[in-house]
FIGURO-628245 format. One record per atom (N, C-alpha, C): residue number from 1; x, y, z; chain; residue in three letters; atom name. Coordinates in pm, whole numbers, plus 50000, padded with zeros to 5 digits. Atoms other than C-alpha are relative to their C-alpha. Layout:
N
<num = NUM, east = X, north = Y, up = Z, chaine = A, residu = ALA, atome = CA>
...
//
This chain:
96
<num = 1, east = 49935, north = 49962, up = 50109, chaine = A, residu = MET, atome = N>
<num = 1, east = 61256, north = 26930, up = 26513, chaine = A, residu = MET, atome = CA>
<num = 1, east = 49968, north = 50142, up = 50068, chaine = A, residu = MET, atome = C>
<num = 2, east = 50038, north = 49923, up = 49914, chaine = A, residu = ASP, atome = N>
<num = 2, east = 61354, north = 27237, up = 26632, chaine = A, residu = ASP, atome = CA>
<num = 2, east = 49981, north = 50106, up = 49909, chaine = A, residu = ASP, atome = C>
<num = 3, east = 50065, north = 49897, up = 50072, chaine = A, residu = LYS, atome = N>
<num = 3, east = 61252, north = 27598, up = 26533, chaine = A, residu = LYS, atome = CA>
<num = 3, east = 50107, north = 50039, up = 49863, chaine = A, residu = LYS, atome = C>
<num = 4, east = 49919, north = 50013, up = 50176, chaine = A, residu = ARG, atome = N>
<num = 4, east = 61590, north = 27608, up = 26285, chaine = A, residu = ARG, atome = CA>
<num = 4, east = 49927, north = 49924, up = 49936, chaine = A, residu = ARG, atome = C>
<num = 5, east = 50008, north = 50133, up = 50070, chaine = A, residu = ASP, atome = N>
<num = 5, east = 61478, north = 27285, up = 26131, chaine = A, residu = ASP, atome = CA>
<num = 5, east = 49855, north = 50088, up = 49935, chaine = A, residu = ASP, atome = C>
<num = 6, east = 50177, north = 49964, up = 50060, chaine = A, residu = VAL, atome = N>
<num = 6, east = 61076, north = 27420, up = 26061, chaine = A, residu = VAL, atome = CA>
<num = 6, east = 50042, north = 50145, up = 49903, chaine = A, residu = VAL, atome = C>
<num = 7, east = 49999, north = 49847, up = 50123, chaine = A, residu = LYS, atome = N>
<num = 7, east = 61197, north = 27812, up = 25914, chaine = A, residu = LYS, atome = CA>
<num = 7, east = 50096, north = 49927, up = 49893, chaine = A, residu = LYS, atome = C>
<num = 8, east = 49954, north = 50033, up = 50160, chaine = A, residu = LEU, atome = N>
<num = 8, east = 61398, north = 27640, up = 25654, chaine = A, residu = LEU, atome = CA>
<num = 8, east = 49976, north = 49883, up = 49962, chaine = A, residu = LEU, atome = C>
<num = 9, east = 50057, north = 50119, up = 50065, chaine = A, residu = SER, atome = N>
<num = 9, east = 61247, north = 27287, up = 25609, chaine = A, residu = SER, atome = CA>
<num = 9, east = 49967, north = 50042, up = 49852, chaine = A, residu = SER, atome = C>
<num = 10, east = 49987, north = 50048, up = 50093, chaine = A, residu = ASP, atome = N>
<num = 10, east = 61107, north = 27412, up = 25289, chaine = A, residu = ASP, atome = CA>
<num = 10, east = 50122, north = 50068, up = 49871, chaine = A, residu = ASP, atome = C>
<num = 11, east = 49880, north = 50010, up = 50074, chaine = A, residu = TRP, atome = N>
<num = 11, east = 61466, north = 27523, up = 25155, chaine = A, residu = TRP, atome = CA>
<num = 11, east = 50039, north = 49861, up = 49925, chaine = A, residu = TRP, atome = C>
<num = 12, east = 49993, north = 50124, up = 50095, chaine = A, residu = HIS, atome = N>
<num = 12, east = 61471, north = 27125, up = 25080, chaine = A, residu = HIS, atome = CA>
<num = 12, east = 49922, north = 49914, up = 49954, chaine = A, residu = HIS, atome = C>
<num = 13, east = 50159, north = 50115, up = 50010, chaine = A, residu = ARG, atome = N>
<num = 13, east = 61084, north = 26997, up = 25093, chaine = A, residu = ARG, atome = CA>
<num = 13, east = 49925, north = 50079, up = 49872, chaine = A, residu = ARG, atome = C>
<num = 14, east = 50130, north = 49955, up = 50154, chaine = A, residu = ILE, atome = N>
<num = 14, east = 60850, north = 27006, up = 24764, chaine = A, residu = ILE, atome = CA>
<num = 14, east = 49921, north = 49941, up = 50065, chaine = A, residu = ILE, atome = C>
<num = 15, east = 50134, north = 50009, up = 49936, chaine = A, residu = ILE, atome = N>
<num = 15, east = 60519, north = 26988, up = 24945, chaine = A, residu = ILE, atome = CA>
<num = 15, east = 49884, north = 50000, up = 49897, chaine = A, residu = ILE, atome = C>
<num = 16, east = 50110, north = 49965, up = 50112, chaine = A, residu = PHE, atome = N>
<num = 16, east = 60215, north = 26892, up = 24713, chaine = A, residu = PHE, atome = CA>
<num = 16, east = 49896, north = 49966, up = 50040, chaine = A, residu = PHE, atome = C>
<num = 17, east = 50148, north = 50016, up = 49955, chaine = A, residu = GLY, atome = N>
<num = 17, east = 59940, north = 26848, up = 24958, chaine = A, residu = GLY, atome = CA>
<num = 17, east = 49891, north = 49927, up = 49934, chaine = A, residu = GLY, atome = C>
<num = 18, east = 50100, north = 50114, up = 50080, chaine = A, residu = ASP, atome = N>
<num = 18, east = 59623, north = 26729, up = 24764, chaine = A, residu = ASP, atome = CA>
<num = 18, east = 50029, north = 50044, up = 49859, chaine = A, residu = ASP, atome = C>
<num = 19, east = 49950, north = 49957, up = 50131, chaine = A, residu = ALA, atome = N>
<num = 19, east = 59796, north = 26758, up = 24423, chaine = A, residu = ALA, atome = CA>
<num = 19, east = 49910, north = 49839, up = 49959, chaine = A, residu = ALA, atome = C>
<num = 20, east = 50104, north = 50099, up = 50053, chaine = A, residu = PRO, atome = N>
<num = 20, east = 59575, north = 26552, up = 24171, chaine = A, residu = PRO, atome = CA>
<num = 20, east = 50067, north = 49899, up = 49925, chaine = A, residu = PRO, atome = C>
<num = 21, east = 49938, north = 50117, up = 50044, chaine = A, residu = ALA, atome = N>
<num = 21, east = 59649, north = 26217, up = 24084, chaine = A, residu = ALA, atome = CA>
<num = 21, east = 50046, north = 49992, up = 49845, chaine = A, residu = ALA, atome = C>
<num = 22, east = 49904, north = 49976, up = 50138, chaine = A, residu = GLU, atome = N>
<num = 22, east = 59779, north = 26284, up = 23731, chaine = A, residu = GLU, atome = CA>
<num = 22, east = 50122, north = 50044, up = 50040, chaine = A, residu = GLU, atome = C>
<num = 23, east = 49886, north = 49949, up = 49974, chaine = A, residu = PHE, atome = N>
<num = 23, east = 60013, north = 26513, up = 23846, chaine = A, residu = PHE, atome = CA>
<num = 23, east = 50103, north = 49884, up = 50095, chaine = A, residu = PHE, atome = C>
<num = 24, east = 49949, north = 50072, up = 49925, chaine = A, residu = MET, atome = N>
<num = 24, east = 60131, north = 26286, up = 24110, chaine = A, residu = MET, atome = CA>
<num = 24, east = 50080, north = 49849, up = 49910, chaine = A, residu = MET, atome = C>
<num = 25, east = 49959, north = 50056, up = 50134, chaine = A, residu = LEU, atome = N>
<num = 25, east = 60148, north = 26041, up = 23784, chaine = A, residu = LEU, atome = CA>
<num = 25, east = 50117, north = 50008, up = 49986, chaine = A, residu = LEU, atome = C>
<num = 26, east = 49883, north = 49934, up = 50038, chaine = A, residu = GLU, atome = N>
<num = 26, east = 60373, north = 26237, up = 23653, chaine = A, residu = GLU, atome = CA>
<num = 26, east = 50101, north = 49988, up = 50067, chaine = A, residu = GLU, atome = C>
<num = 27, east = 49883, north = 49992, up = 49901, chaine = A, residu = VAL, atome = N>
<num = 27, east = 60600, north = 26299, up = 23929, chaine = A, residu = VAL, atome = CA>
<num = 27, east = 50076, north = 49838, up = 50028, chaine = A, residu = VAL, atome = C>
<num = 28, east = 50007, north = 50151, up = 50004, chaine = A, residu = ALA, atome = N>
<num = 28, east = 60607, north = 25873, up = 23975, chaine = A, residu = ALA, atome = CA>
<num = 28, east = 50077, north = 49982, up = 49855, chaine = A, residu = ALA, atome = C>
<num = 29, east = 49933, north = 50018, up = 50108, chaine = A, residu = VAL, atome = N>
<num = 29, east = 60746, north = 25878, up = 23614, chaine = A, residu = VAL, atome = CA>
<num = 29, east = 50125, north = 50041, up = 49940, chaine = A, residu = VAL, atome = C>
<num = 30, east = 49901, north = 49883, up = 49939, chaine = A, residu = ARG, atome = N>
<num = 30, east = 60981, north = 26154, up = 23661, chaine = A, residu = ARG, atome = CA>
<num = 30, east = 50141, north = 49932, up = 50096, chaine = A, residu = ARG, atome = C>
<num = 31, east = 49865, north = 50079, up = 49905, chaine = A, residu = THR, atome = N>
<num = 31, east = 61152, north = 25973, up = 23940, chaine = A, residu = THR, atome = CA>
<num = 31, east = 50056, north = 49872, up = 49963, chaine = A, residu = THR, atome = C>
<num = 32, east = 49949, north = 50100, up = 50040, chaine = A, residu = ALA, atome = N>
<num = 32, east = 61163, north = 25665, up = 23792, chaine = A, residu = ALA, atome = CA>
<num = 32, east = 50140, north = 50039, up = 49916, chaine = A, residu = ALA, atome = C>
<num = 33, east = 49937, north = 49963, up = 50099, chaine = A, residu = LYS, atome = N>
<num = 33, east = 61370, north = 25803, up = 23505, chaine = A, residu = LYS, atome = CA>
<num = 33, east = 50156, north = 50056, up = 50058, chaine = A, residu = LYS, atome = C>
<num = 34, east = 49892, north = 49908, up = 49949, chaine = A, residu = ALA, atome = N>
<num = 34, east = 61571, north = 26047, up = 23747, chaine = A, residu = ALA, atome = CA>
<num = 34, east = 50119, north = 49945, up = 50142, chaine = A, residu = ALA, atome = C>
<num = 35, east = 49916, north = 50056, up = 49890, chaine = A, residu = ILE, atome = N>
<num = 35, east = 61728, north = 25775, up = 24000, chaine = A, residu = ILE, atome = CA>
<num = 35, east = 50135, north = 49982, up = 49926, chaine = A, residu = ILE, atome = C>
<num = 36, east = 49841, north = 49970, up = 50036, chaine = A, residu = VAL, atome = N>
<num = 36, east = 62107, north = 25837, up = 23961, chaine = A, residu = VAL, atome = CA>
<num = 36, east = 50091, north = 49853, up = 49995, chaine = A, residu = VAL, atome = C>
<num = 37, east = 49933, north = 50094, up = 49998, chaine = A, residu = PHE, atome = N>
<num = 37, east = 62254, north = 25512, up = 24135, chaine = A, residu = PHE, atome = CA>
<num = 37, east = 49924, north = 49888, up = 49992, chaine = A, residu = PHE, atome = C>
<num = 38, east = 50108, north = 50103, up = 50001, chaine = A, residu = THR, atome = N>
<num = 38, east = 62024, north = 25217, up = 24008, chaine = A, residu = THR, atome = CA>
<num = 38, east = 50058, north = 49872, up = 50053, chaine = A, residu = THR, atome = C>
<num = 39, east = 49958, north = 50153, up = 49917, chaine = A, residu = GLY, atome = N>
<num = 39, east = 62045, north = 24894, up = 24232, chaine = A, residu = GLY, atome = CA>
<num = 39, east = 50064, north = 50046, up = 50125, chaine = A, residu = GLY, atome = C>
<num = 40, east = 49961, north = 49909, up = 49859, chaine = A, residu = VAL, atome = N>
<num = 40, east = 62174, north = 25120, up = 24492, chaine = A, residu = VAL, atome = CA>
<num = 40, east = 49864, north = 50072, up = 50092, chaine = A, residu = VAL, atome = C>
<num = 41, east = 50128, north = 49901, up = 49896, chaine = A, residu = GLN, atome = N>
<num = 41, east = 61897, north = 25369, up = 24570, chaine = A, residu = GLN, atome = CA>
<num = 41, east = 49869, north = 49955, up = 49907, chaine = A, residu = GLN, atome = C>
<num = 42, east = 50107, north = 50064, up = 50063, chaine = A, residu = LYS, atome = N>
<num = 42, east = 61527, north = 25264, up = 24509, chaine = A, residu = LYS, atome = CA>
<num = 42, east = 49893, north = 50118, up = 49973, chaine = A, residu = LYS, atome = C>
<num = 43, east = 50091, north = 49929, up = 50020, chaine = A, residu = ASP, atome = N>
<num = 43, east = 61356, north = 25575, up = 24520, chaine = A, residu = ASP, atome = CA>
<num = 43, east = 50073, north = 50184, up = 50015, chaine = A, residu = ASP, atome = C>
<num = 44, east = 49927, north = 49854, up = 49986, chaine = A, residu = ILE, atome = N>
<num = 44, east = 61459, north = 25985, up = 24498, chaine = A, residu = ILE, atome = CA>
<num = 44, east = 49911, north = 50068, up = 50099, chaine = A, residu = ILE, atome = C>
<num = 45, east = 50040, north = 49947, up = 49847, chaine = A, residu = TRP, atome = N>
<num = 45, east = 61209, north = 26043, up = 24783, chaine = A, residu = TRP, atome = CA>
<num = 45, east = 49974, north = 49926, up = 50095, chaine = A, residu = TRP, atome = C>
<num = 46, east = 49956, north = 50099, up = 49890, chaine = A, residu = THR, atome = N>
<num = 46, east = 61227, north = 25968, up = 25135, chaine = A, residu = THR, atome = CA>
<num = 46, east = 49906, north = 50079, up = 50098, chaine = A, residu = THR, atome = C>
<num = 47, east = 50073, north = 50014, up = 49882, chaine = A, residu = TYR, atome = N>
<num = 47, east = 60977, north = 25993, up = 25439, chaine = A, residu = TYR, atome = CA>
<num = 47, east = 50072, north = 50035, up = 50105, chaine = A, residu = TYR, atome = C>
<num = 48, east = 49943, north = 49925, up = 49919, chaine = A, residu = ASP, atome = N>
<num = 48, east = 61067, north = 26244, up = 25669, chaine = A, residu = ASP, atome = CA>
<num = 48, east = 49925, north = 49961, up = 50121, chaine = A, residu = ASP, atome = C>
<num = 49, east = 50126, north = 50025, up = 49870, chaine = A, residu = SER, atome = N>
<num = 49, east = 60869, north = 26074, up = 26007, chaine = A, residu = SER, atome = CA>
<num = 49, east = 49984, north = 50140, up = 50122, chaine = A, residu = SER, atome = C>
<num = 50, east = 50007, north = 49877, up = 49887, chaine = A, residu = THR, atome = N>
<num = 50, east = 60948, north = 26401, up = 26214, chaine = A, residu = THR, atome = CA>
<num = 50, east = 49904, north = 50096, up = 49971, chaine = A, residu = THR, atome = C>
<num = 51, east = 50087, north = 49911, up = 50000, chaine = A, residu = ALA, atome = N>
<num = 51, east = 60813, north = 26616, up = 25984, chaine = A, residu = ALA, atome = CA>
<num = 51, east = 49870, north = 49948, up = 49881, chaine = A, residu = ALA, atome = C>
<num = 52, east = 50157, north = 50019, up = 50039, chaine = A, residu = HIS, atome = N>
<num = 52, east = 60523, north = 26403, up = 25832, chaine = A, residu = HIS, atome = CA>
<num = 52, east = 50038, north = 50031, up = 49807, chaine = A, residu = HIS, atome = C>
<num = 53, east = 49961, north = 49929, up = 50166, chaine = A, residu = GLU, atome = N>
<num = 53, east = 60679, north = 26522, up = 25420, chaine = A, residu = GLU, atome = CA>
<num = 53, east = 50116, north = 49907, up = 49986, chaine = A, residu = GLU, atome = C>
<num = 54, east = 49914, north = 50069, up = 50084, chaine = A, residu = TYR, atome = N>
<num = 54, east = 60866, north = 26357, up = 25155, chaine = A, residu = TYR, atome = CA>
<num = 54, east = 50090, north = 50105, up = 49961, chaine = A, residu = TYR, atome = C>
<num = 55, east = 49914, north = 49942, up = 50049, chaine = A, residu = TYR, atome = N>
<num = 55, east = 61174, north = 26510, up = 25064, chaine = A, residu = TYR, atome = CA>
<num = 55, east = 50073, north = 49934, up = 49837, chaine = A, residu = TYR, atome = C>
<num = 56, east = 49965, north = 50031, up = 50094, chaine = A, residu = ASN, atome = N>
<num = 56, east = 61349, north = 26494, up = 24719, chaine = A, residu = ASN, atome = CA>
<num = 56, east = 50184, north = 49991, up = 49993, chaine = A, residu = ASN, atome = C>
<num = 57, east = 49795, north = 49927, up = 49963, chaine = A, residu = HIS, atome = N>
<num = 57, east = 61720, north = 26403, up = 24698, chaine = A, residu = HIS, atome = CA>
<num = 57, east = 50037, north = 49918, up = 49888, chaine = A, residu = HIS, atome = C>
<num = 58, east = 49925, north = 50050, up = 50131, chaine = A, residu = SER, atome = N>
<num = 58, east = 61910, north = 26329, up = 24341, chaine = A, residu = SER, atome = CA>
<num = 58, east = 50064, north = 49909, up = 50039, chaine = A, residu = SER, atome = C>
<num = 59, east = 49890, north = 50066, up = 49946, chaine = A, residu = PHE, atome = N>
<num = 59, east = 62172, north = 26155, up = 24516, chaine = A, residu = PHE, atome = CA>
<num = 59, east = 49947, north = 49898, up = 50117, chaine = A, residu = PHE, atome = C>
<num = 60, east = 50030, north = 50056, up = 49871, chaine = A, residu = CYS, atome = N>
<num = 60, east = 62178, north = 26009, up = 24859, chaine = A, residu = CYS, atome = CA>
<num = 60, east = 49886, north = 50048, up = 50067, chaine = A, residu = CYS, atome = C>
<num = 61, east = 50068, north = 49940, up = 49950, chaine = A, residu = ASN, atome = N>
<num = 61, east = 61910, north = 26025, up = 25083, chaine = A, residu = ASN, atome = CA>
<num = 61, east = 50018, north = 50083, up = 50140, chaine = A, residu = ASN, atome = C>
<num = 62, east = 49974, north = 49914, up = 49872, chaine = A, residu = PHE, atome = N>
<num = 62, east = 62105, north = 26204, up = 25380, chaine = A, residu = PHE, atome = CA>
<num = 62, east = 50067, north = 50173, up = 49901, chaine = A, residu = PHE, atome = C>
<num = 63, east = 49966, north = 49877, up = 50069, chaine = A, residu = GLU, atome = N>
<num = 63, east = 62156, north = 26472, up = 25100, chaine = A, residu = GLU, atome = CA>
<num = 63, east = 49886, north = 50047, up = 49935, chaine = A, residu = GLU, atome = C>
<num = 64, east = 50141, north = 49952, up = 50116, chaine = A, residu = PRO, atome = N>
<num = 64, east = 61829, north = 26656, up = 24997, chaine = A, residu = PRO, atome = CA>
<num = 64, east = 50032, north = 50117, up = 49921, chaine = A, residu = PRO, atome = C>
<num = 65, east = 49985, north = 49891, up = 50094, chaine = A, residu = ASP, atome = N>
<num = 65, east = 61780, north = 26869, up = 24713, chaine = A, residu = ASP, atome = CA>
<num = 65, east = 49969, north = 50138, up = 49996, chaine = A, residu = ASP, atome = C>
<num = 66, east = 50102, north = 49855, up = 49970, chaine = A, residu = LEU, atome = N>
<num = 66, east = 61738, north = 27231, up = 24755, chaine = A, residu = LEU, atome = CA>
<num = 66, east = 49876, north = 50000, up = 49910, chaine = A, residu = LEU, atome = C>
<num = 67, east = 50156, north = 49981, up = 50074, chaine = A, residu = ASN, atome = N>
<num = 67, east = 61367, north = 27336, up = 24663, chaine = A, residu = ASN, atome = CA>
<num = 67, east = 50077, north = 50184, up = 49929, chaine = A, residu = ASN, atome = C>
<num = 68, east = 49972, north = 49868, up = 50070, chaine = A, residu = LEU, atome = N>
<num = 68, east = 61493, north = 27610, up = 24383, chaine = A, residu = LEU, atome = CA>
<num = 68, east = 49862, north = 50088, up = 49965, chaine = A, residu = LEU, atome = C>
<num = 69, east = 50141, north = 49914, up = 50052, chaine = A, residu = GLN, atome = N>
<num = 69, east = 61103, north = 27715, up = 24346, chaine = A, residu = GLN, atome = CA>
<num = 69, east = 50007, north = 50106, up = 50156, chaine = A, residu = GLN, atome = C>
<num = 70, east = 49992, north = 49928, up = 49859, chaine = A, residu = ASN, atome = N>
<num = 70, east = 61200, north = 27901, up = 24730, chaine = A, residu = ASN, atome = CA>
<num = 70, east = 50100, north = 50104, up = 49878, chaine = A, residu = ASN, atome = C>
<num = 71, east = 49927, north = 49873, up = 50005, chaine = A, residu = LEU, atome = N>
<num = 71, east = 61330, north = 28252, up = 24639, chaine = A, residu = LEU, atome = CA>
<num = 71, east = 50097, north = 50028, up = 50091, chaine = A, residu = LEU, atome = C>
<num = 72, east = 49862, north = 50000, up = 49915, chaine = A, residu = GLN, atome = N>
<num = 72, east = 61524, north = 28245, up = 24953, chaine = A, residu = GLN, atome = CA>
<num = 72, east = 50123, north = 49904, up = 49965, chaine = A, residu = GLN, atome = C>
<num = 73, east = 49912, north = 50107, up = 50066, chaine = A, residu = VAL, atome = N>
<num = 73, east = 61692, north = 27959, up = 24807, chaine = A, residu = VAL, atome = CA>
<num = 73, east = 50108, north = 50019, up = 49907, chaine = A, residu = VAL, atome = C>
<num = 74, east = 49881, north = 49935, up = 50155, chaine = A, residu = ARG, atome = N>
<num = 74, east = 61814, north = 28128, up = 24466, chaine = A, residu = ARG, atome = CA>
<num = 74, east = 50040, north = 50100, up = 50075, chaine = A, residu = ARG, atome = C>
<num = 75, east = 49966, north = 49857, up = 49920, chaine = A, residu = LYS, atome = N>
<num = 75, east = 61883, north = 28453, up = 24691, chaine = A, residu = LYS, atome = CA>
<num = 75, east = 50167, north = 49937, up = 50036, chaine = A, residu = LYS, atome = C>
<num = 76, east = 49857, north = 50039, up = 49940, chaine = A, residu = GLU, atome = N>
<num = 76, east = 62135, north = 28237, up = 24887, chaine = A, residu = GLU, atome = CA>
<num = 76, east = 50117, north = 49958, up = 49925, chaine = A, residu = GLU, atome = C>
<num = 77, east = 49931, north = 50063, up = 50109, chaine = A, residu = LEU, atome = N>
<num = 77, east = 62257, north = 28015, up = 24619, chaine = A, residu = LEU, atome = CA>
<num = 77, east = 50067, north = 50139, up = 49894, chaine = A, residu = LEU, atome = C>
<num = 78, east = 49979, north = 49895, up = 50096, chaine = A, residu = PHE, atome = N>
<num = 78, east = 62349, north = 28358, up = 24410, chaine = A, residu = PHE, atome = CA>
<num = 78, east = 50112, north = 50045, up = 50075, chaine = A, residu = PHE, atome = C>
<num = 79, east = 49902, north = 49949, up = 49941, chaine = A, residu = LYS, atome = N>
<num = 79, east = 62534, north = 28486, up = 24702, chaine = A, residu = LYS, atome = CA>
<num = 79, east = 50105, north = 49948, up = 50013, chaine = A, residu = LYS, atome = C>
<num = 80, east = 49875, north = 50107, up = 49992, chaine = A, residu = VAL, atome = N>
<num = 80, east = 62739, north = 28188, up = 24696, chaine = A, residu = VAL, atome = CA>
<num = 80, east = 50073, north = 50000, up = 49900, chaine = A, residu = VAL, atome = C>
<num = 81, east = 49930, north = 50012, up = 50175, chaine = A, residu = MET, atome = N>
<num = 81, east = 62805, north = 28167, up = 24324, chaine = A, residu = MET, atome = CA>
<num = 81, east = 50096, north = 50150, up = 50009, chaine = A, residu = MET, atome = C>
<num = 82, east = 49922, north = 49838, up = 49983, chaine = A, residu = GLN, atome = N>
<num = 82, east = 62922, north = 28549, up = 24377, chaine = A, residu = GLN, atome = CA>
<num = 82, east = 50134, north = 49996, up = 50082, chaine = A, residu = GLN, atome = C>
<num = 83, east = 49903, north = 50039, up = 49907, chaine = A, residu = PHE, atome = N>
<num = 83, east = 63135, north = 28473, up = 24641, chaine = A, residu = PHE, atome = CA>
<num = 83, east = 50126, north = 49916, up = 49946, chaine = A, residu = PHE, atome = C>
<num = 84, east = 49956, north = 50078, up = 50070, chaine = A, residu = TRP, atome = N>
<num = 84, east = 63304, north = 28220, up = 24457, chaine = A, residu = TRP, atome = CA>
<num = 84, east = 50113, north = 50070, up = 49909, chaine = A, residu = TRP, atome = C>
<num = 85, east = 50006, north = 49946, up = 50111, chaine = A, residu = LEU, atome = N>
<num = 85, east = 63316, north = 28382, up = 24160, chaine = A, residu = LEU, atome = CA>
<num = 85, east = 50119, north = 50165, up = 49994, chaine = A, residu = LEU, atome = C>
<num = 86, east = 49973, north = 49879, up = 49987, chaine = A, residu = GLN, atome = N>
<num = 86, east = 63452, north = 28699, up = 24314, chaine = A, residu = GLN, atome = CA>
<num = 86, east = 50163, north = 49986, up = 50044, chaine = A, residu = GLN, atome = C>
<num = 87, east = 49876, north = 50111, up = 49945, chaine = A, residu = THR, atome = N>
<num = 87, east = 63762, north = 28477, up = 24457, chaine = A, residu = THR, atome = CA>
<num = 87, east = 50104, north = 49994, up = 49874, chaine = A, residu = THR, atome = C>
<num = 88, east = 49954, north = 50014, up = 50091, chaine = A, residu = GLY, atome = N>
<num = 88, east = 63858, north = 28445, up = 24108, chaine = A, residu = GLY, atome = CA>
<num = 88, east = 50028, north = 49871, up = 49899, chaine = A, residu = GLY, atome = C>
<num = 89, east = 50033, north = 50137, up = 49988, chaine = A, residu = ILE, atome = N>
<num = 89, east = 63789, north = 28114, up = 24025, chaine = A, residu = ILE, atome = CA>
<num = 89, east = 49937, north = 50015, up = 49838, chaine = A, residu = ILE, atome = C>
<num = 90, east = 50030, north = 49997, up = 50135, chaine = A, residu = ALA, atome = N>
<num = 90, east = 63749, north = 28038, up = 23659, chaine = A, residu = ALA, atome = CA>
<num = 90, east = 49866, north = 49942, up = 49968, chaine = A, residu = ALA, atome = C>
<num = 91, east = 50120, north = 50063, up = 50020, chaine = A, residu = GLY, atome = N>
<num = 91, east = 63423, north = 27840, up = 23714, chaine = A, residu = GLY, atome = CA>
<num = 91, east = 49935, north = 49908, up = 50076, chaine = A, residu = GLY, atome = C>
<num = 92, east = 50061, north = 50098, up = 49929, chaine = A, residu = LEU, atome = N>
<num = 92, east = 63202, north = 27644, up = 23913, chaine = A, residu = LEU, atome = CA>
<num = 92, east = 49883, north = 49910, up = 49982, chaine = A, residu = LEU, atome = C>
<num = 93, east = 50076, north = 50103, up = 49961, chaine = A, residu = GLU, atome = N>
<num = 93, east = 62951, north = 27345, up = 23941, chaine = A, residu = GLU, atome = CA>
<num = 93, east = 49911, north = 49997, up = 50061, chaine = A, residu = GLU, atome = C>
<num = 94, east = 50091, north = 50022, up = 49871, chaine = A, residu = LEU, atome = N>
<num = 94, east = 62623, north = 27346, up = 24081, chaine = A, residu = LEU, atome = CA>
<num = 94, east = 49906, north = 49859, up = 49925, chaine = A, residu = LEU, atome = C>
<num = 95, east = 50006, north = 50152, up = 50023, chaine = A, residu = MET, atome = N>
<num = 95, east = 62506, north = 26990, up = 24075, chaine = A, residu = MET, atome = CA>
<num = 95, east = 49844, north = 49990, up = 50049, chaine = A, residu = MET, atome = C>
<num = 96, east = 50123, north = 50000, up = 49947, chaine = A, residu = GLN, atome = N>
<num = 96, east = 62117, north = 26961, up = 24104, chaine = A, residu = GLN, atome = CA>
<num = 96, east = 49905, north = 49871, up = 49942, chaine = A, residu = GLN, atome = C>
//
């Protein structure tokens, strides 16, 4: 993993660390309800063997979800929204 990957890895990783078992059970229940492509995707969590961490993806495993808990991610997303709204578009849709 290069330096850029390490610097931005928390933009799409939600790390649980030593989370309590009750919390992990809640995550498992929400995961089962969150699968978008039933019959195609088995889970919305994929293990990254390089980083030794799981990442979340609502759709395909090659499209990690953004970690909106990260303030930098929210700031950059706001900049993107401002750019497009300043172009005069009527609206935009963010899927997360």
